[in-house]
C-alpha positions in Angstrom: -18.4 -46.7 -193.3 -16.9 -44.3 -196.1 -16.9 -45.8 -199.5 -14.5 -44.4 -202.0 -16.0 -43.8 -205.4 -13.7 -43.5 -208.8 -15.9 -43.5 -211.9 -19.5 -42.6 -212.3 -21.6 -44.5 -214.6 -22.0 -43.5 -218.3 -25.7 -43.1 -217.9 -27.3 -40.9 -215.1 -28.5 -37.2 -214.0 -26.4 -34.4 -215.0 -24.9 -32.5 -212.1 -25.8 -29.1 -214.0 -29.1 -29.2 -215.9 -30.4 -32.3 -213.8 -31.5 -34.4 -216.8 -31.2 -38.1 -217.2 -29.2 -39.4 -220.0 -25.4 -40.1 -221.2 -22.8 -38.4 -219.2 -19.5 -36.9 -220.4 -16.1 -36.0 -219.0 -15.4 -32.6 -217.5 -11.7 -31.7 -217.2 -10.3 -29.8 -214.2 -8.8 -27.5 -214.9 -10.2 -27.1 -218.8 -8.3 -29.2 -221.1 -6.8 -26.4 -222.9 -4.8 -25.7 -219.6 -3.9 -29.0 -218.7 -4.0 -32.3 -220.9 -1.3 -34.3 -219.4 -0.9 -37.6 -217.4 -1.7 -37.2 -213.6 -1.5 -39.4 -210.6 -4.7 -39.0 -208.8 -5.2 -39.6 -205.1 -8.5 -39.1 -203.1 -8.6 -36.8 -200.2 -9.9 -40.0 -198.3 -6.6 -41.8 -199.0 -4.5 -38.7 -198.3 -6.1 -38.3 -194.9 -5.9 -42.0 -194.0 -2.7 -43.0 -195.7 -4.3 -45.8 -197.9 -4.5 -46.8 -201.3 -2.4 -46.6 -204.6 -2.5 -43.3 -206.8 -4.3 -43.8 -210.1 -3.2 -42.5 -213.4 -5.4 -40.4 -215.9 -3.6 -39.8 -219.3 -5.4 -36.5 -219.9 -5.6 -34.7 -216.4 -8.2 -34.6 -213.6 -11.7 -35.3 -214.8 -15.1 -36.1 -213.8 -18.0 -37.9 -215.8 -20.9 -36.3 -214.1 -22.4 -33.7 -216.7 -24.2 -34.1 -220.0 -22.4 -33.2 -223.3 -24.6 -30.2 -223.7 -23.7 -28.6 -220.4 -20.3 -29.6 -220.8 -20.1 -27.8 -224.3 -22.1 -24.5 -222.9 -19.7 -24.2 -219.9 -16.7 -24.4 -222.2 -18.4 -22.0 -224.8 -20.0 -19.6 -222.1 -17.4 -19.5 -219.1 -14.4 -21.7 -219.5 -13.1 -19.6 -222.5 -12.7 -16.7 -220.4 -11.4 -18.8 -217.4 -8.6 -20.2 -219.8 -7.8 -16.7 -221.3 -7.2 -15.5 -217.8 -5.2 -18.4 -216.7 -2.8 -18.1 -219.8 -2.2 -14.5 -219.4 -1.1 -14.8 -215.7 0.9 -17.8 -216.7 2.8 -15.9 -219.5 3.4 -13.0 -217.3 4.7 -15.1 -214.5 6.9 -17.5 -216.8 8.6 -14.4 -219.0 9.2 -12.1 -216.3 12.9 -11.4 -214.9 11.7 -9.9 -211.7 8.0 -10.1 -210.7 6.2 -7.1 -209.1 4.3 -7.2 -206.0 1.1 -7.1 -207.8 -0.3 -7.8 -211.5 -3.5 -6.1 -212.8 -5.4 -7.9 -215.5 -8.8 -7.1 -217.2 -11.3 -9.7 -216.3 -15.0 -10.4 -216.7 -15.7 -11.5 -213.0 -19.0 -12.9 -213.4 -17.9 -15.5 -216.0 -15.1 -16.4 -214.1 -17.1 -16.8 -211.3 -19.9 -19.0 -213.0 -16.8 -21.0 -214.4 -15.7 -21.9 -210.9 -19.2 -22.8 -209.7 -19.6 -25.1 -212.7 -16.4 -27.2 -211.8 -17.5 -27.3 -208.2 -21.0 -28.8 -209.6 -19.1 -31.2 -211.8 -16.7 -32.4 -208.9 -19.7 -34.0 -206.8 -19.5 -37.7 -207.6 -23.2 -38.3 -206.3 -25.9 -36.5 -207.7 -27.3 -33.9 -205.2 -30.5 -32.1 -205.4 -30.9 -29.6 -202.6 -31.7 -25.8 -202.2 -27.9 -25.1 -202.3 -27.1 -27.2 -205.2 -30.0 -25.9 -207.1 -29.1 -22.3 -206.9 -25.6 -23.0 -207.9 -27.0 -24.8 -211.0 -29.4 -22.0 -211.7 -26.8 -19.3 -211.7 -24.7 -21.2 -214.2 -27.3 -22.5 -216.5 -29.0 -19.0 -216.8 -26.6 -16.5 -218.5 -28.3 -13.8 -216.7 -28.8 -15.2 -213.2 -27.2 -13.5 -210.3 -24.8 -15.1 -208.4 -26.4 -16.3 -204.9 -26.1 -14.0 -202.1 -24.6 -16.5 -200.0 -22.0 -17.4 -202.2 -18.5 -15.7 -201.6 -15.6 -16.6 -203.9 -12.1 -15.9 -202.8 -8.8 -16.0 -205.0 -5.0 -16.3 -204.9 -2.0 -16.8 -206.8 -1.3 -20.6 -206.8 1.9 -21.4 -208.7 1.9 -25.1 -208.1 1.5 -28.1 -210.4 -0.8 -30.2 -208.2 -4.5 -29.7 -209.1 -6.8 -29.9 -205.9 -10.9 -29.9 -205.8 -12.8 -30.8 -202.5 -16.4 -29.8 -201.7 -17.9 -29.0 -198.4 -15.2 -29.1 -195.7 -15.2 -27.2 -192.6 -12.1 -25.1 -192.0 -11.4 -24.4 -188.2 -9.2 -21.7 -187.6 -9.8 -21.0 -183.8 -11.8 -23.6 -181.5 -12.6 -20.6 -179.3 -14.1 -18.2 -182.0 -17.4 -19.6 -183.8 -16.9 -16.8 -186.3 -13.7 -18.5 -187.8 -15.6 -21.4 -188.7 -15.8 -21.7 -192.6 -17.9 -24.3 -194.4 -15.9 -24.2 -197.7 -15.2 -25.8 -201.1 -11.7 -25.4 -202.9 -10.3 -25.7 -206.2 -6.7 -25.1 -207.0 -4.7 -25.5 -210.4 -2.0 -23.3 -211.8 -2.0 -20.4 -211.5 -4.8 -19.5 -209.3 -6.8 -20.9 -206.3 -10.2 -20.3 -205.5 -12.2 -20.8 -202.1 -16.0 -20.8 -202.1 -17.7 -20.2 -198.7 -20.5 -18.6 -196.9 -18.2 -16.3 -195.0 -18.0 -12.9 -196.3 -14.4 -12.8 -195.5 -11.7 -15.2 -195.5 -8.1 -14.2 -194.0 -6.6 -11.5 -196.3 -7.7 -12.9 -199.6 -9.7 -10.8 -202.1 -13.1 -11.5 -203.0 -14.5 -12.0 -206.6 -17.9 -11.8 -205.6 -17.9 -8.3 -204.8 -18.8 -7.8 -208.3 -21.6 -10.2 -208.2 -24.0 -7.1 -209.2 -22.0 -6.7 -212.6 -24.0 -8.1 -215.9 -22.1 -11.2 -217.6 -19.8 -9.1 -219.9 -18.9 -6.3 -217.6 -15.2 -6.0 -217.1 -12.9 -4.9 -214.1 -9.3 -4.5 -213.4 -8.5 -7.4 -211.1 -5.5 -7.3 -208.9 -3.4 -10.3 -208.1 -0.9 -10.4 -205.5 2.2 -11.8 -206.4 4.3 -11.2 -203.2 2.5 -13.3 -200.6 2.8 -16.8 -202.1 0.8 -19.3 -200.0 1.9 -23.0 -199.5 0.4 -25.7 -202.0 -1.5 -27.0 -199.1 -3.0 -23.6 -197.9 -5.7 -23.1 -196.3 -6.2 -26.8 -195.3 -3.0 -27.4 -193.5 -2.8 -23.9 -192.0 -6.0 -24.5 -189.9 -6.2 -25.8 -186.4 -8.4 -28.6 -187.8 -10.2 -29.5 -190.9 -13.6 -31.6 -190.8 -14.3 -33.7 -194.0 -17.7 -35.1 -194.6 -18.3 -37.7 -197.3 -18.2 -34.9 -200.1 -14.7 -33.6 -198.7 -13.5 -37.2 -198.8 -14.5 -37.7 -202.3 -12.2 -34.7 -203.2 -9.2 -35.4 -205.5 -5.6 -34.1 -205.6 -3.8 -34.9 -209.0 0.1 -34.4 -209.5 2.2 -35.2 -212.5 2.6 -38.7 -213.5 5.1 -40.9 -212.1 5.6 -44.7 -213.7 4.0 -47.9 -212.7 0.6 -46.8 -211.4 -2.8 -47.9 -212.7 -4.4 -46.1 -215.8 -8.2 -44.8 -215.6 
């Protein structure tokens, strides 16, 4: 039977460095991008239609990493994610007419590692295996390469709902095994990201095509502003989605409404 978790203990193993001690809150997205009251619904409750949303006064957050890792991720990687997000947001919100494409200068390895770090924090149960350890190593070590089997795709996401879900199976075609994609998703205004084993996903551009660059190397990143996906893409556009425990532990956070439980 599935058991829904809400908060993690104040003491435990850090989801990044694996050290045992006091845990701190990691905000998704980072606090500088969203620090407003939200109503949070688990993917489990969205799937079965049960439960009452809860309120967090300062955004979607996970108490799963130590303060040292939290500070390091913020300093090393999240500062660049914040800069990129604010640049895109400013362009979208101040342009009278949007072009079909926006080009911005980014450091892709910093951006990739920021997203991987938040994927790690979003697992409510501490997990130790080859996959998670490889992700951890790529975040902890500034110069560690992104694992070859990790592929990260991105798209414009002009929606206020924040969503993060780990390890779901997206099925586009039951008759084509190549269409199966074991994936993790994180979406918050203004970008969405999908991490998967698959080397391609739909028509979405890849950030991990730059995996061999150094941490401070920069590229011109193109962002398609014409083909806007629905807020529930890609989950609702597949023939089927299979959720295991990790997937059901995922969270969706929307702007607050009155009369809900504070957490």
